[in-house]
C-alpha positions as semicolon CSV with decimal commas, in nm:
position;residue;x (nm);y (nm);z (nm)
1;M;10,475;6,415;13,296
2;C;10,716;6,129;13,344
3;I;10,986;6,107;13,609
4;S;11,302;5,918;13,514
5;S;11,390;5,604;13,708
6;P;11,614;5,295;13,661
7;R;11,502;5,034;13,415
8;L;11,339;4,716;13,538
9;S;11,529;4,394;13,515
10;P;11,363;4,120;13,308
11;L;11,125;3,905;13,506
12;P;11,197;3,530;13,501
13;L;10,864;3,429;13,349
14;S;10,697;3,418;13,010
15;I;10,450;3,668;12,871
16;S;10,165;3,421;12,900
17;Q;10,221;3,364;13,271
18;P;10,019;3,557;13,527
19;I;10,215;3,864;13,632
20;S;10,220;3,984;13,990
21;L;10,350;4,339;14,019
22;G;10,411;4,486;14,358
23;V;10,641;4,730;14,527
24;Y;10,887;4,899;14,293
25;T;11,234;4,898;14,448
26;G;11,439;5,055;14,169
27;S;11,582;4,741;14,007
28;A;11,309;4,482;14,007
29;V;10,942;4,439;14,069
30;H;10,879;4,220;14,371
31;P;10,548;4,057;14,452
32;S;10,337;4,271;14,679
33;P;10,224;4,109;15,003
34;A;9,872;4,221;14,915
35;S;9,865;4,026;14,590
36;G;9,768;3,698;14,753
37;A;9,438;3,516;14,776
38;A;9,235;3,838;14,819
39;Q;9,360;3,993;14,496
40;G;9,341;3,663;14,319
41;E;8,972;3,652;14,409
42;A;8,916;4,012;14,301
43;G;9,129;4,009;13,984
44;R;8,952;4,058;13,655
45;L;9,244;4,092;13,411
46;Q;9,241;3,791;13,176
47;R;9,550;3,660;12,999
48;P;9,558;3,518;12,646
49;A;9,718;3,194;12,767
50;R;9,732;3,010;13,097
51;A;10,059;2,897;13,247
52;P;10,102;2,519;13,267
53;R;10,098;2,368;13,610
54;P;10,460;2,337;13,729
55;Q;10,598;1,993;13,806
56;Q;10,655;1,921;14,171
57;T;10,979;1,766;14,295
58;A;11,007;1,588;14,625
59;A;11,234;1,743;14,883
60;P;11,438;1,531;15,126
61;A;11,298;1,531;15,476
62;P;11,510;1,724;15,722
63;A;11,635;1,571;16,042
64;A;11,468;1,823;16,272
65;P;11,196;2,012;16,079
66;S;11,047;2,328;16,219
67;R;10,675;2,399;16,211
68;C;10,696;2,553;15,861
69;A;11,009;2,393;15,724
70;G;10,823;2,120;15,537
71;V;10,596;2,368;15,370
72;A;10,880;2,606;15,281
73;E;11,089;2,331;15,120
74;A;10,788;2,186;14,938
75;T;10,723;2,525;14,776
76;A;11,080;2,641;14,732
77;R;11,083;2,572;14,358
78;Q;10,739;2,719;14,288
79;P;10,687;3,050;14,110
80;A;10,636;3,358;14,326
81;S;10,267;3,372;14,246
82;G;10,222;3,009;14,357
83;R;10,388;3,019;14,697
84;I;10,201;3,023;15,024
85;S;10,298;3,178;15,352
86;C;10,395;3,015;15,677
87;S;10,070;3,129;15,836
88;L;9,878;2,957;15,555
89;A;10,071;2,637;15,623
90;R;9,975;2,654;15,988
91;S;9,612;2,697;15,894
92;L;9,627;2,392;15,668
93;R;9,791;2,185;15,937
94;S;9,512;2,281;16,179
95;G;9,248;2,117;15,958
96;K;9,107;1,767;15,962
97;A;9,444;1,607;15,888
98;K;9,638;1,509;16,190
99;P;9,940;1,719;16,278
100;G;10,241;1,578;16,102
101;S;10,035;1,401;15,829
102;P;10,246;1,478;15,521
103;S;10,010;1,317;15,266
104;D;9,702;1,525;15,362
105;L;9,907;1,837;15,394
106;S;10,073;1,790;15,056
107;S;9,741;1,725;14,878
108;K;9,579;2,037;15,021
109;M;9,880;2,242;14,928
110;K;9,870;2,119;14,570
111;K;9,497;2,191;14,536
112;L;9,540;2,543;14,670
113;Q;9,840;2,612;14,445
114;G;9,658;2,485;14,139
115;A;9,352;2,696;14,211
116;H;9,570;2,998;14,268
117;L;9,760;2,952;13,942
118;R;9,436;2,914;13,746
119;K;9,312;3,255;13,867
120;P;9,485;3,551;13,696
121;V;9,611;3,810;13,939
122;T;9,570;4,177;13,851
123;P;9,894;4,368;13,908
124;D;9,886;4,615;14,195
125;L;9,976;4,900;13,963
126;L;9,658;4,842;13,763
127;M;9,412;4,785;14,045
128;T;9,119;5,028;14,027
129;P;8,793;5,055;14,222
130;S;8,614;4,860;13,950
131;D;8,861;4,572;13,996
132;Q;8,802;4,531;14,367
133;G;8,513;4,289;14,339
134;D;8,337;4,255;14,671
135;V;8,562;4,499;14,853
136;D;8,375;4,745;15,072
137;L;8,384;5,054;14,851
138;D;8,246;5,280;15,123
139;M;8,555;5,218;15,327
140;D;8,820;5,238;15,054
141;F;8,688;5,492;14,807
142;A;8,507;5,825;14,821
143;A;8,143;5,856;14,726
144;D;8,047;5,931;14,368
145;R;8,112;6,292;14,275
146;G;7,811;6,318;14,046
147;N;7,752;6,462;13,700
148;W;7,496;6,668;13,514
149;T;7,186;6,459;13,452
150;G;7,058;6,640;13,142
151;K;7,209;6,747;12,811
152;L;7,136;7,117;12,866
153;D;7,211;7,135;13,239
154;F;7,566;7,260;13,191
155;L;7,488;7,506;12,913
156;L;7,192;7,664;13,094
157;S;7,387;7,680;13,421
158;C;7,668;7,870;13,249
159;I;7,420;8,106;13,082
160;G;7,244;8,169;13,413
161;Y;7,578;8,224;13,588
162;C;7,709;8,476;13,333
163;V;7,383;8,659;13,264
164;G;7,325;8,828;13,597
165;L;7,234;9,158;13,755
166;G;7,528;9,336;13,595
167;N;7,380;9,285;13,248
168;V;7,076;9,488;13,353
169;W;7,209;9,763;13,576
170;R;7,574;9,810;13,470
171;F;7,615;9,749;13,097
172;P;7,351;10,003;12,976
173;Y;7,497;10,275;13,199
174;R;7,856;10,201;13,092
175;A;7,749;10,201;12,728
176;Y;7,588;10,546;12,722
177;T;7,861;10,709;12,935
178;N;8,141;10,573;12,714
179;G;8,033;10,662;12,365
180;G;7,693;10,499;12,319
181;G;7,699;10,275;12,013
182;A;8,073;10,334;11,973
183;F;8,123;10,148;12,301
184;L;8,033;9,824;12,121
185;V;8,360;9,837;11,925
186;P;8,594;9,799;12,226
187;Y;8,336;9,578;12,397
188;F;8,344;9,306;12,130
189;L;8,718;9,346;12,077
190;M;8,782;9,285;12,446
191;L;8,542;8,994;12,432
192;A;8,763;8,836;12,165
193;I;9,092;8,912;12,341
194;C;9,002;8,837;12,704
195;G;8,651;8,698;12,738
196;I;8,639;8,399;12,503
197;P;8,997;8,269;12,559
198;L;8,986;8,289;12,939
199;F;8,637;8,140;12,944
200;F;8,756;7,842;12,736
201;L;9,069;7,800;12,948
202;E;8,874;7,775;13,272
203;L;8,621;7,532;13,125
204;S;8,902;7,314;12,987
205;L;9,077;7,294;13,324
206;G;8,760;7,187;13,502
207;Q;8,638;6,934;13,247
208;F;8,977;6,768;13,195
209;S;9,043;6,709;13,564
210;S;8,686;6,682;13,705
211;L;8,811;6,875;14,009
212;G;8,713;7,193;14,191
213;P;8,913;7,517;14,226
214;L;9,142;7,378;14,498
215;A;9,208;7,021;14,385
216;V;9,256;7,129;14,023
217;W;9,596;7,264;14,123
218;K;9,735;6,915;14,109
219;I;9,837;7,054;13,771
220;S;10,100;7,259;13,960
221;P;10,084;7,246;14,342
222;L;10,308;7,553;14,361
223;F;10,009;7,769;14,262
224;K;9,744;7,614;14,484
225;G;9,722;7,945;14,666
226;A;9,540;8,083;14,361
227;G;9,261;7,832;14,430
228;A;9,243;7,943;14,794
229;A;9,226;8,305;14,676
230;M;8,935;8,212;14,449
231;L;8,748;8,068;14,745
232;L;8,806;8,378;14,957
233;I;8,684;8,608;14,679
234;V;8,377;8,404;14,592
235;G;8,292;8,369;14,962
236;L;8,294;8,745;15,019
237;V;8,095;8,805;14,701
238;A;7,837;8,541;14,796
239;V;7,775;8,713;15,131
240;Y;7,677;9,052;14,987
241;Y;7,531;8,919;14,661
242;N;7,260;8,735;14,851
243;M;7,184;9,059;15,035
244;I;7,102;9,214;14,697
245;I;6,870;8,920;14,632
246;A;6,709;8,994;14,970
247;Y;6,643;9,353;14,855
248;V;6,484;9,213;14,538
249;L;6,263;8,983;14,745
250;F;6,158;9,281;14,958
251;Y;6,045;9,476;14,651
252;L;5,890;9,167;14,495
253;L;5,669;9,112;14,799
254;A;5,591;9,486;14,819
255;S;5,462;9,471;14,459
256;L;5,179;9,235;14,560
257;T;4,942;9,528;14,624
258;S;4,696;9,732;14,423
259;T;4,902;10,049;14,476
260;L;5,280;10,047;14,492
261;P;5,404;10,186;14,828
262;W;5,663;10,410;14,659
263;E;5,409;10,573;14,427
264;H;5,293;10,859;14,655
265;C;5,428;11,084;14,929
266;G;5,259;11,124;15,267
267;N;5,390;10,807;15,430
268;W;5,564;10,806;15,767
269;W;5,905;10,768;15,606
270;N;5,863;11,064;15,367
271;T;6,006;11,409;15,437
272;D;5,899;11,758;15,336
273;L;6,127;11,733;15,032
274;C;5,922;11,448;14,885
275;L;5,753;11,541;14,560
276;E;5,551;11,324;14,324
277;H;5,720;11,393;13,994
278;R;5,459;11,215;13,790
279;G;5,270;11,446;13,556
280;S;5,415;11,764;13,702
281;T;5,465;11,940;13,367
282;D;5,308;12,255;13,240
283;G;5,168;12,323;12,896
284;N;5,508;12,382;12,740
285;G;5,646;12,059;12,881
286;A;5,871;12,234;13,132
287;L;5,866;12,159;13,500
288;P;5,729;12,435;13,721
289;L;5,951;12,316;14,011
290;N;6,324;12,265;14,042
291;L;6,376;11,890;14,075
292;T;6,723;11,933;14,222
293;S;6,571;12,049;14,550
294;T;6,314;11,769;14,572
295;V;6,322;11,392;14,624
296;S;6,106;11,133;14,450
297;P;5,887;10,895;14,657
298;S;6,078;10,593;14,521
299;E;6,411;10,734;14,638
300;E;6,284;10,798;14,992
301;Y;6,118;10,458;15,000
302;W;6,453;10,298;14,917
303;S;6,677;10,499;15,149
304;R;6,448;10,579;15,441
305;Y;6,217;10,276;15,457
306;V;6,399;9,978;15,303
307;L;6,749;10,070;15,420
308;H;6,650;10,304;15,707
309;I;6,988;10,462;15,653
310;Q;6,897;10,767;15,863
311;G;6,936;10,539;16,169
312;S;7,312;10,507;16,109
313;Q;7,586;10,763;16,152
314;G;7,819;10,583;15,914
315;I;7,999;10,255;15,859
316;G;8,138;10,265;16,212
317;S;7,793;10,279;16,372
318;P;7,566;10,046;16,172
319;G;7,272;10,079;16,409
320;H;7,002;9,818;16,468
321;I;6,911;9,513;16,264
322;R;6,618;9,565;16,027
323;W;6,409;9,258;16,095
324;N;6,219;9,277;15,767
325;L;6,550;9,268;15,579
326;C;6,676;8,996;15,814
327;L;6,380;8,775;15,724
328;C;6,420;8,848;15,352
329;L;6,786;8,749;15,376
330;L;6,687;8,429;15,555
331;L;6,434;8,353;15,280
332;A;6,702;8,412;15,016
333;W;6,941;8,165;15,181
334;V;6,665;7,907;15,223
335;I;6,585;7,929;14,851
336;V;6,951;7,892;14,761
337;F;6,998;7,595;14,994
338;L;6,695;7,410;14,862
339;C;6,814;7,457;14,505
340;I;7,168;7,326;14,572
341;L;7,058;7,058;14,820
342;K;7,160;6,774;14,588
343;G;7,438;6,960;14,413
344;V;7,428;6,990;14,037
345;K;7,156;6,727;14,017
346;S;6,909;6,971;14,173
347;S;7,049;7,306;14,060
348;G;7,084;7,168;13,708
349;K;6,706;7,128;13,694
350;V;6,625;7,462;13,854
351;V;6,819;7,651;13,586
352;Y;6,579;7,526;13,319
353;F;6,344;7,785;13,468
354;T;6,574;8,047;13,621
355;A;6,796;8,075;13,310
356;T;6,518;8,091;13,051
357;F;6,232;8,277;13,222
358;P;6,428;8,608;13,249
359;Y;6,442;8,620;12,870
360;L;6,063;8,598;12,852
361;I;6,023;8,883;13,102
362;L;6,295;9,087;12,930
363;L;6,114;9,046;12,601
364;M;5,785;9,159;12,759
365;L;5,952;9,465;12,913
366;L;6,120;9,544;12,581
367;V;5,794;9,527;12,386
368;R;5,617;9,738;12,647
369;G;5,901;9,989;12,660
370;V;5,935;10,056;12,287
371;T;5,558;10,120;12,261
372;L;5,571;10,401;12,520
373;P;5,581;10,766;12,408
374;G;5,933;10,904;12,421
375;A;6,090;10,557;12,410
376;W;6,290;10,638;12,098
377;K;6,445;10,934;12,281
378;G;6,600;10,698;12,536
379;I;6,711;10,442;12,274
380;Q;6,874;10,717;12,068
381;F;7,056;10,840;12,375
382;Y;7,168;10,480;12,445
383;L;7,304;10,392;12,101
384;T;7,409;10,719;11,932
385;P;7,777;10,657;11,851
386;Q;8,029;10,910;11,977
387;F;8,347;10,785;11,815
388;H;8,570;11,049;11,970
389;H;8,538;10,854;12,296
390;L;8,741;10,571;12,139
391;L;9,052;10,788;12,167
392;S;9,024;10,770;12,546
393;S;9,190;10,481;12,728
394;K;8,912;10,492;12,986
395;V;8,660;10,358;12,732
396;W;8,876;10,056;12,652
397;I;8,937;9,984;13,019
398;E;8,565;10,008;13,093
399;A;8,489;9,764;12,809
400;A;8,745;9,515;12,940
401;L;8,612;9,546;13,295
402;Q;8,256;9,485;13,176
403;I;8,363;9,170;12,990
404;F;8,578;9,050;13,276
405;Y;8,313;9,076;13,547
406;S;8,014;8,986;13,331
407;L;8,151;8,647;13,227
408;G;8,254;8,563;13,583
409;V;8,605;8,448;13,493
410;G;8,826;8,380;13,793
411;F;8,550;8,318;14,046
412;G;8,575;7,941;14,000
413;G;8,212;7,896;13,895
414;L;8,295;7,804;13,536
415;L;8,564;7,560;13,649
416;T;8,324;7,400;13,895
417;F;8,041;7,360;13,644
418;A;8,277;7,212;13,383
419;S;8,412;6,961;13,636
420;Y;8,073;6,787;13,636
421;N;8,076;6,738;13,258
422;T;8,147;6,416;13,077
423;F;8,504;6,402;12,950
424;H;8,419;6,466;12,587
425;Q;8,159;6,743;12,631
426;N;8,195;6,999;12,350
427;I;8,291;7,298;12,564
428;Y;8,442;7,469;12,257
429;R;8,093;7,513;12,115
430;D;7,948;7,601;12,454
431;T;8,209;7,874;12,501
432;F;8,091;8,068;12,198
433;I;7,724;8,012;12,278
434;V;7,755;8,147;12,632
435;T;7,991;8,438;12,566
436;L;7,809;8,569;12,260
437;G;7,471;8,508;12,424
438;N;7,583;8,706;12,726
439;A;7,685;9,001;12,507
440;I;7,358;8,999;12,312
441;T;7,158;8,981;12,636
442;S;7,338;9,290;12,769
443;I;7,252;9,485;12,454
444;L;6,886;9,378;12,467
445;A;6,868;9,474;12,835
446;G;6,993;9,820;12,738
447;F;6,702;9,859;12,495
448;A;6,451;9,751;12,760
449;I;6,596;9,988;13,023
450;F;6,651;10,298;12,812
451;S;6,317;10,277;12,633
452;V;6,148;10,315;12,974
453;L;6,394;10,585;13,080
454;G;6,316;10,778;12,761
455;Y;5,947;10,767;12,846
456;M;6,026;10,877;13,200
457;S;6,240;11,171;13,083
458;Q;5,959;11,290;12,857
459;E;5,705;11,269;13,139
460;L;5,932;11,466;13,371
461;G;6,057;11,705;13,106
462;V;6,425;11,648;13,185
463;P;6,714;11,506;12,979
464;V;6,771;11,132;12,985
465;D;7,108;11,168;13,156
466;Q;6,937;11,318;13,462
467;V;6,724;11,010;13,521
468;A;6,975;10,742;13,416
469;K;7,169;10,576;13,696
470;A;7,371;10,261;13,742
471;G;7,375;9,983;13,999
472;P;7,121;9,970;14,282
473;G;7,011;10,323;14,200
474;L;6,870;10,202;13,868
475;A;6,709;9,885;14,004
476;F;6,561;10,020;14,326
477;V;6,498;10,390;14,253
478;V;6,471;10,488;13,886
479;Y;6,302;10,184;13,736
480;P;6,048;10,143;14,021
481;Q;5,957;10,509;13,974
482;A;5,910;10,447;13,602
483;M;5,680;10,155;13,682
484;T;5,445;10,389;13,872
485;M;5,385;10,583;13,550
486;L;5,256;10,276;13,364
487;P;4,906;10,130;13,370
488;L;4,893;9,813;13,582
489;S;5,205;9,931;13,761
490;P;5,207;9,650;14,026
491;F;5,204;9,387;13,750
492;W;5,503;9,535;13,564
493;S;5,685;9,594;13,890
494;F;5,637;9,231;13,991
495;L;5,768;9,110;13,654
496;F;6,074;9,333;13,672
497;F;6,177;9,222;14,021
498;F;6,099;8,859;13,947
499;M;6,339;8,886;13,653
500;L;6,606;9,029;13,884
501;L;6,542;8,746;14,131
502;T;6,595;8,472;13,872
503;L;6,903;8,648;13,735
504;G;7,056;8,675;14,081
505;L;6,976;8,322;14,194
506;D;7,162;8,162;13,902
507;S;7,482;8,343;13,994
508;Q;7,437;8,264;14,363
509;F;7,397;7,893;14,282
510;A;7,737;7,904;14,113
511;F;7,903;8,082;14,405
512;L;7,779;7,831;14,661
513;E;7,845;7,528;14,441
514;T;8,201;7,653;14,389
515;I;8,267;7,672;14,763
516;V;8,108;7,337;14,843
517;T;8,273;7,154;14,553
518;A;8,619;7,294;14,626
519;I;8,614;7,184;14,990
520;T;8,450;6,845;14,933
521;D;8,705;6,762;14,663
522;E;8,978;6,825;14,918
523;F;8,814;6,595;15,176
524;P;8,603;6,354;14,967
525;Y;8,596;6,067;15,215
526;Y;8,447;6,279;15,492
527;L;8,238;6,548;15,323
528;R;8,113;6,401;14,997
529;P;7,870;6,152;15,158
530;K;7,737;6,441;15,372
531;K;7,739;6,709;15,105
532;A;7,384;6,826;15,179
533;V;7,463;6,879;15,548
534;F;7,785;7,057;15,463
535;S;7,603;7,284;15,216
536;G;7,354;7,373;15,489
537;L;7,633;7,463;15,731
538;I;7,792;7,689;15,467
539;C;7,459;7,866;15,412
540;V;7,406;7,917;15,785
541;A;7,757;8,056;15,832
542;M;7,718;8,301;15,544
543;Y;7,376;8,408;15,666
544;L;7,526;8,497;16,004
545;M;7,808;8,686;15,832
546;G;7,553;8,880;15,628
547;L;7,352;9,001;15,926
548;V;7,564;9,317;15,943
549;L;7,424;9,404;15,599
550;T;7,070;9,407;15,738
551;T;7,143;9,689;15,983
552;D;7,064;10,057;15,932
553;G;7,414;10,114;15,796
554;G;7,435;9,783;15,613
555;M;7,452;9,956;15,274
556;Y;7,788;10,107;15,368
557;W;7,930;9,761;15,432
558;L;7,778;9,629;15,110
559;V;7,944;9,907;14,908
560;L;8,278;9,834;15,077
561;L;8,252;9,463;14,993
562;D;8,145;9,537;14,638
563;D;8,434;9,777;14,577
564;Y;8,719;9,570;14,721
565;S;8,633;9,198;14,751
566;A;8,663;9,124;14,379
567;S;8,869;9,416;14,249
568;F;9,245;9,394;14,191
569;G;9,267;9,064;14,381
570;L;9,055;8,887;14,121
571;M;9,273;9,020;13,839
572;V;9,586;8,889;14,013
573;V;9,426;8,546;14,048
574;V;9,331;8,528;13,679
575;I;9,676;8,647;13,564
576;T;9,840;8,386;13,789
577;T;9,614;8,110;13,658
578;C;9,683;8,201;13,296
579;L;10,061;8,214;13,344
580;A;10,073;7,895;13,553
581;V;9,886;7,694;13,290
582;T;10,060;7,830;12,981
583;R;10,411;7,897;13,112
584;V;10,472;7,655;13,399
585;Y;10,259;7,358;13,298
586;G;10,326;7,436;12,933
587;I;10,111;7,549;12,645
588;Q;10,200;7,235;12,447
589;R;10,091;7,003;12,727
590;F;9,772;7,198;12,784
591;C;9,684;7,187;12,414
592;R;9,761;6,814;12,408
593;D;9,522;6,766;12,702
594;I;9,250;6,953;12,513
595;H;9,321;6,737;12,206
596;M;9,277;6,425;12,417
597;M;8,947;6,563;12,547
598;L;8,790;6,727;12,239
599;G;8,972;6,563;11,948
600;F;9,151;6,877;11,824
601;K;9,411;7,122;11,947
602;P;9,334;7,492;11,997
603;G;9,446;7,707;11,706
604;F;9,676;8,006;11,683
605;Y;9,408;8,246;11,810
606;F;9,372;8,076;12,149
607;R;9,746;8,017;12,187
608;A;9,829;8,380;12,116
609;C;9,565;8,505;12,360
610;W;9,670;8,266;12,638
611;L;10,040;8,340;12,599
612;F;10,041;8,715;12,537
613;L;9,721;8,910;12,469
614;S;9,503;8,806;12,764
615;P;9,772;8,839;13,037
616;A;9,890;9,170;12,893
617;T;9,535;9,309;12,886
618;L;9,467;9,196;13,242
619;L;9,796;9,347;13,356
620;A;9,695;9,678;13,196
621;L;9,361;9,658;13,380
622;L;9,542;9,595;13,708
623;V;9,778;9,889;13,661
624;Y;9,489;10,114;13,557
625;S;9,282;10,022;13,863
626;I;9,578;10,102;14,091
627;V;9,671;10,429;13,921
628;K;9,311;10,552;13,897
629;Y;9,223;10,445;14,250
630;Q;8,943;10,645;14,407
631;P;8,808;10,609;14,762
632;S;8,466;10,452;14,802
633;V;8,163;10,677;14,832
634;Y;7,790;10,624;14,875
635;G;7,594;10,928;14,770
636;S;7,745;11,216;14,964
637;Y;7,898;10,991;15,232
638;R;8,274;10,939;15,217
639;F;8,422;10,640;15,393
640;P;8,673;10,701;15,675
641;A;9,040;10,612;15,635
642;W;9,016;10,296;15,847
643;A;8,735;10,163;15,625
644;E;8,943;10,228;15,313
645;L;9,238;10,048;15,473
646;L;9,011;9,755;15,562
647;G;8,894;9,733;15,202
648;I;9,249;9,741;15,066
649;L;9,353;9,467;15,310
650;M;9,052;9,266;15,194
651;G;9,182;9,278;14,838
652;L;9,544;9,216;14,941
653;L;9,451;8,909;15,147
654;S;9,343;8,719;14,836
655;C;9,669;8,821;14,664
656;L;9,881;8,712;14,963
657;M;9,732;8,363;14,952
658;I;9,926;8,293;14,632
659;P;10,278;8,337;14,782
660;A;10,157;8,169;15,102
661;G;10,051;7,865;14,900
662;M;10,390;7,865;14,726
663;L;10,569;7,863;15,060
664;V;10,365;7,568;15,184
665;A;10,423;7,373;14,861
666;V;10,800;7,434;14,873
667;L;10,828;7,330;15,237
668;R;10,659;6,999;15,159
669;E;10,933;6,904;14,911
670;E;11,288;6,790;14,977
671;G;11,624;6,901;14,845
672;S;11,768;7,241;14,765
673;L;11,547;7,543;14,708
674;W;11,568;7,510;14,329
675;E;11,489;7,138;14,346
676;R;11,192;7,209;14,571
677;L;11,060;7,470;14,330
678;Q;11,095;7,229;14,040
679;Q;10,919;6,948;14,222
680;A;10,637;7,173;14,347
681;S;10,573;7,315;14,000
682;R;10,534;6,974;13,837
683;P;10,195;6,801;13,815
684;T;10,121;6,540;14,079
685;M;10,122;6,174;13,984
686;D;9,741;6,151;13,986
687;W;9,688;6,461;13,769
688;G;9,474;6,388;13,465
689;P;9,128;6,258;13,377
690;S;8,938;6,118;13,671
691;L;8,809;5,806;13,497
692;E;9,037;5,517;13,398
693;E;8,893;5,480;13,050
694;N;8,981;5,842;12,969
695;R;9,346;5,807;13,072
696;T;9,548;5,769;12,755
697;G;9,900;5,865;12,658
698;M;10,116;5,974;12,948
699;Y;9,823;5,946;13,191
700;V;9,782;5,571;13,150
701;A;10,066;5,516;13,394
702;T;9,931;5,738;13,670
703;L;9,660;5,508;13,800
704;A;9,587;5,466;14,169
705;G;9,863;5,274;14,339
706;S;10,145;5,338;14,092
707;Q;10,468;5,481;14,231
708;S;10,615;5,615;13,909
709;P;10,502;5,611;13,546
710;K;10,833;5,500;13,395
711;P;10,850;5,147;13,546
712;L;10,510;5,054;13,408
713;M;10,592;5,190;13,062
714;V;10,920;4,999;13,054
715;H;10,741;4,688;13,169
716;M;10,482;4,722;12,893
717;R;10,752;4,743;12,630
718;K;10,927;4,432;12,764
719;Y;10,635;4,202;12,827
720;G;10,324;4,363;12,676
721;G;9,972;4,236;12,726
722;I;9,887;4,454;13,027
723;T;9,704;4,745;12,866
724;S;9,604;4,862;12,521
725;F;9,784;5,195;12,555
726;E;10,141;5,071;12,492
727;N;10,187;5,251;12,162
728;T;10,035;5,571;12,297
729;A;10,269;5,569;12,595
730;I;10,571;5,525;12,368
731;E;10,455;5,812;12,147
732;V;10,403;6,039;12,446
733;D;10,751;5,951;12,574
734;R;10,892;6,052;12,238
735;E;10,698;6,382;12,241
736;I;10,817;6,466;12,592
737;A;11,177;6,388;12,499
738;E;11,152;6,615;12,195
739;E;11,004;6,895;12,408
740;E;11,286;6,864;12,662
741;E;11,547;6,876;12,385
742;S;11,386;7,185;12,230
743;M;11,374;7,361;12,570
744;M;11,745;7,287;12,628
């Protein structure tokens, strides 16, 4: 975006002469005081022709010369780039020549002027870190931000981030409760309307700017509060998400035995209601006992031993810290810290294992599951289409919610990962690979889960819907119980929980990298050189915040965080981001940025989704979640009113950050309220690609040190020879003028 300003007056020198640009004053370009000997030494911009050495004319000697008068008069007729200061004259006069020796002084002055004229001086407006020569870069510029080191680092990181625990324990349950195979119709339709367009939008923002969720709002500082809301949401999610990983580690370590501890009753944590359901069928296949009045060993192991929830009276009295869970949580944070120690350079290598190995385990579980007796019963229950469900709005909302949360849009992880790409990375191709791969993985996970549940229902003699659960109940109760019915049960249990561990770690890497990247991009000079230390401090702080989740009543706090931290607040953030980019920044500008980056502009499909379909669908989701609001529950426990209010405030806090950010941005501007809003909604002068070689078109004039883009463009048209982007700048000016005319 260009800001209008007065034209520059012609400079009194030829095109072939060295040009010294400095401080723009509105009518002329004056030499900058900094463009002296230091910049002459550091300049690298060569001119096609060298200016001839100007002829010197003798000046009459004054009657009473001052200390610098002789020097000033001797250089009065020299060009601006060839003059020397009074302090330089004093330094020359303090040399070997005697004070007052005009011949020695004049010869030294001529030598210095000639050497200075022979060295081209880079204009201040075009000085970049690469042009500084021997300047101390550690003092003047931030440390290198870093990039992915391998070709597949970014793609595998996105796959690992999107394919998480929700693909295993939420999608299969949502599928069979919302029409079975018929659920795939709204699922893929919502993927096309919301998932793919929003995924591509977030990747494009990150890759174009090479900035994190906070600094990326240079595109429109008025909406920087949306970036702060992202950080709050992802911070709360990271706290409880790593607690789930701690539970997985607990079960993983418990599987390293010859007999699984949740296989039999008779342990100290079991009650009189505990009943081993395995093989308790009679000859007709019916159960002799009523299962509704009994509890399985796996369920009591989870609730009474792992959680020790009987030691808490509710969310208001969490009880004591469970030290085994506390140590598992510590181990989880240590693993996460070691993997993000060097940023994307280390996590990008870890994902080669954590993003691919789950597919191997999932395939093994799928093959084992479909070979079990009764497996087809579960698969049939999972995929049998019930098309009458499609007439219910609830099914469509559930499909949109599954897409929305599964792809991780709005958390900032996609934007962060894309910011470490090279400028011309083909994110258009990567978008379809990740989104479609995520959907296929969810469907395959449903086959692996329901094949085992079908076998379990046949062994117990009950319908599949009585053993199928969602969320932690599936991962830590139902599936572990099914593992006890298989030969080599510890082996299959270890594989299952190791798969959950790798799935969870990938998402946690993204959450932590998002937080660290966002803050270090805001303070690059201080935090970027110490990024590893800063990452460690973030991990320690979040570990301390998560200690409440390791108490006897920690599950109540985890449910509260899960229900409210990323609910309606996340939808508001995504809607705001979509509208700010397409409406305020402009869909034409955004598509032109993508064209500069990828070589083509997005088609009608993406434009229609960004402008209308995606925001409208998200708005419908937001209204639905408010209208159909239900208080949080865990089993038979209902949360008190103050806990519900705390959860609602948790969601509202992220929403309130958006107007708070607007207020701060408006107060930083000057003028009337409308003028402040206009200025705060415009991109900052340094918005655009981070590297100089990628700045073309309107961004060529927004290099470090420039005060306004218009003066440099006008100067290029008058004198030329400064950059190779003159024609592009003129074309962009014409496009912007046409856009302004069409808007008027």
